C-alpha positions in Angstrom: -62.5 147.7 113.3 -62.9 146.9 109.7 -66.4 146.6 108.1 -65.2 143.6 105.8 -64.0 141.5 108.9 -67.0 142.5 110.9 -69.3 141.4 108.0 -67.4 138.1 107.4 -67.4 137.3 111.2 -71.1 137.9 111.1 -71.6 135.4 107.9 -69.2 132.9 109.6 -71.5 132.8 112.7 -75.1 132.8 110.8 -73.5 129.8 108.4 -72.5 128.0 111.9 -76.1 128.0 113.0 -77.6 127.3 109.8 -76.0 124.0 110.0 -77.3 123.5 113.7 -80.9 122.6 113.3 -81.8 122.6 117.1 -80.3 125.8 117.8 -82.3 127.3 114.8 -85.3 125.9 116.5 -84.6 127.2 120.1 -84.1 130.5 118.1 -86.9 131.0 115.9 -89.4 128.6 117.0 -89.4 127.9 120.6 -90.1 131.6 121.9 -93.4 131.7 119.8 -94.5 128.1 121.2 -94.2 129.6 124.9 -96.2 132.2 124.1 -98.7 130.1 122.4 -98.4 127.8 125.8 -99.4 131.0 128.1 -102.3 131.5 125.8 -103.4 128.5 125.8 -103.0 128.0 129.5 -105.2 131.4 130.1 -107.8 129.9 127.7 -111.1 132.0 128.1 -109.7 134.3 130.5 -108.3 138.0 130.0 -105.2 137.2 131.7 -103.1 136.5 128.4 -104.4 140.2 127.1 -102.8 141.4 130.3 -99.7 139.7 130.4 -99.1 138.9 126.7 -96.9 142.0 126.1 -94.8 141.2 128.9 -94.4 137.6 127.7 -93.6 138.7 124.3 -90.4 140.9 125.8 -89.6 137.9 128.3 -89.1 134.8 126.4 -87.0 136.0 123.2 -84.8 138.3 125.5 -83.8 135.0 127.9 -83.4 132.6 124.7 -81.2 135.6 123.1 -79.0 135.8 126.2 -78.5 132.0 126.6 -77.9 131.3 123.1 -75.5 134.0 122.4 -73.2 133.6 125.8 -73.0 130.1 125.3 -71.7 130.3 121.6 -69.5 132.8 122.3 -68.2 131.1 125.3 -67.7 127.9 123.3 -65.4 130.1 120.6 -62.9 130.6 123.1 -63.2 127.0 124.9 -62.3 125.4 121.4 -59.4 128.1 121.0 -61.3 129.5 117.5 -61.5 133.2 119.2 -57.4 132.8 120.0 -57.0 132.0 116.3 -59.3 134.6 114.7 -57.5 137.2 116.9 -54.1 136.2 115.8 -55.0 137.3 112.2 -56.1 141.1 111.7 -59.3 140.4 113.5 -60.1 143.0 116.5 -62.2 142.6 119.4 -64.5 145.1 118.2 -64.9 143.3 115.0 -65.5 140.2 116.7 -67.9 141.2 119.1 -69.7 143.6 116.7 -70.1 140.6 114.0 -71.5 138.8 116.7 -74.1 141.3 117.4 -75.2 141.8 113.7 -75.7 138.0 113.2 -77.5 137.4 116.5 -79.3 141.0 115.7 -80.7 139.3 112.6 -81.6 136.1 114.2 -83.7 138.6 116.8 -85.2 140.3 114.2 -86.7 137.1 112.8 -87.2 135.8 116.2 -89.3 138.9 117.1 -91.1 138.9 114.0 -92.4 135.4 114.3 -93.1 135.6 118.1 -95.1 138.8 117.6 -96.8 137.4 114.6 -97.7 134.1 116.5 -99.1 136.2 119.5 -101.2 138.5 117.4 -102.8 136.5 115.1 -102.6 132.9 116.2 -103.2 133.5 119.9 -105.2 136.6 119.6 -103.5 139.1 121.4 -105.0 142.6 121.0 -102.9 145.2 120.2 -104.7 148.8 119.9 -101.7 150.3 119.2 -99.3 150.0 115.6 -98.4 146.1 115.3 -94.7 147.1 113.5 -94.2 149.3 116.7 -94.8 146.4 118.9 -92.7 144.2 116.8 -90.1 147.2 116.8 -89.8 146.8 120.8 -89.7 143.1 120.4 -86.7 143.2 118.0 -84.8 145.6 120.2 -85.5 143.8 123.4 -84.0 140.3 121.6 -80.8 142.3 120.7 -80.7 143.5 124.1 -80.6 139.8 125.3 -78.0 138.8 122.5 -75.8 141.8 123.8 -76.0 141.1 127.4 -74.9 137.4 126.5 -72.0 138.8 124.8 -70.8 140.8 127.7 -71.7 137.8 130.2 -69.7 135.3 128.1 -66.7 137.4 128.7 -66.6 136.8 132.5 -67.8 133.0 132.5 -65.4 129.9 132.0 -68.0 127.2 131.4 -71.5 127.0 130.2 -72.5 126.4 133.6 -71.1 129.5 135.0 -72.9 131.4 132.2 -76.0 129.8 133.6 -75.1 131.0 137.0 -75.4 134.8 135.7 -78.9 134.2 135.2 -79.7 135.3 138.6 -77.5 137.9 138.6 -78.8 139.6 135.3 -81.7 138.2 134.2 -83.8 137.3 137.3 -84.0 140.6 138.8 -85.0 142.0 135.7 -88.1 139.5 135.4 -88.9 140.3 139.1 -89.1 143.9 139.1 -90.0 144.4 135.3 -93.7 144.7 135.8 -94.3 141.3 134.6 -95.4 139.9 137.9 -96.8 143.2 139.2 -97.0 146.7 137.7 -94.1 148.6 138.5 -96.1 151.8 140.0 -97.0 149.2 142.5 -93.5 148.0 143.8 -92.1 149.4 147.0 -90.4 153.0 146.6 -86.8 151.5 146.3 -87.8 148.7 144.1 -89.3 151.0 141.7 -86.4 153.2 141.5 -84.1 150.0 141.1 -86.4 148.8 138.2 -86.1 152.1 136.6 -82.3 151.3 135.9 -83.0 147.6 134.4 -83.6 147.5 130.6 -86.1 145.0 130.7 -88.6 147.2 132.8 -88.3 149.7 129.7 -89.1 146.6 127.2 -92.0 145.6 128.9 -93.4 149.3 129.8 -93.0 150.0 125.8 -94.7 146.8 124.8 -97.6 147.6 127.2 -98.1 150.9 125.8 -98.3 149.7 122.6 -100.6 146.9 123.2 -102.9 149.4 125.9 -104.9 152.2 125.4 -101.6 154.7 126.0 -99.8 153.9 123.1 -98.2 157.3 122.8 -95.5 156.7 119.9 -93.1 159.3 121.4 -93.3 157.5 124.9 -92.6 154.1 123.1 -89.9 155.8 121.3 -88.3 157.2 124.0 -88.1 153.8 126.0 -86.5 152.2 122.6 -83.9 154.7 122.7 -83.1 153.8 126.4 -83.4 150.2 125.6 -80.9 150.7 122.4 -78.7 152.5 125.1 -78.5 149.4 127.2 -77.6 147.1 124.3 -74.6 149.7 122.9 -73.3 149.9 126.5 -73.4 145.8 126.9 -71.6 145.7 123.3 -68.9 148.0 124.2 -68.0 146.3 127.7 -68.3 143.1 126.0 -65.6 144.3 123.6 -63.2 145.9 126.3 -63.6 142.7 128.6 -63.2 139.7 125.9 -60.7 137.3 126.7 -58.7 135.5 123.8 -59.0 132.3 125.6 -60.7 130.5 128.7 -58.1 129.2 130.9 
């Protein structure tokens, strides 16, 4: 891998997105609006304070997964990837460049969504708000890396969406959003330990609640980051030059 080529790839992706206002709105504004919608639905109830941290993990994770996977797949379908890889650009440069570009967007997205949840929607965070942002950023980056990985196996945008029941829905159901993970049946509880979104929800709940142990949250962040790195490596190894 070459740092110059990696940064050049990241710059090209960011430049393309900058000229697509709809994608910019989807990435940076929609997650915050969805968080606001949930807060509005549960106005004058304690529900948002309970599920708010988990929602802050959920929406950016899904949006980053969809946008990253579809954008990467489009590069293959239009032949852009094949032309790029015919030059001295390795698959690692391509994947890492995309990871950097969407990672930067994930940072902006998480900052906006977290600030909106805390200062507009009134989410009460007993721990350090910046620790909450750090978890939200890592979670959004994870969504991007899983999107890169899924795009390697999809031939069409519709097939990307089909990956959601396999990669995304189980994490939503078992991640502690609808039911605390310690109340899940034993087999499902153990399975949820191997799902990265579970660790993001646990970390966000810890920061927002009374058990905001920085060491515990740091450990959860390392687990989420490990899943993200694994997705990047697998994405680079399985990346195809073109979609048949």
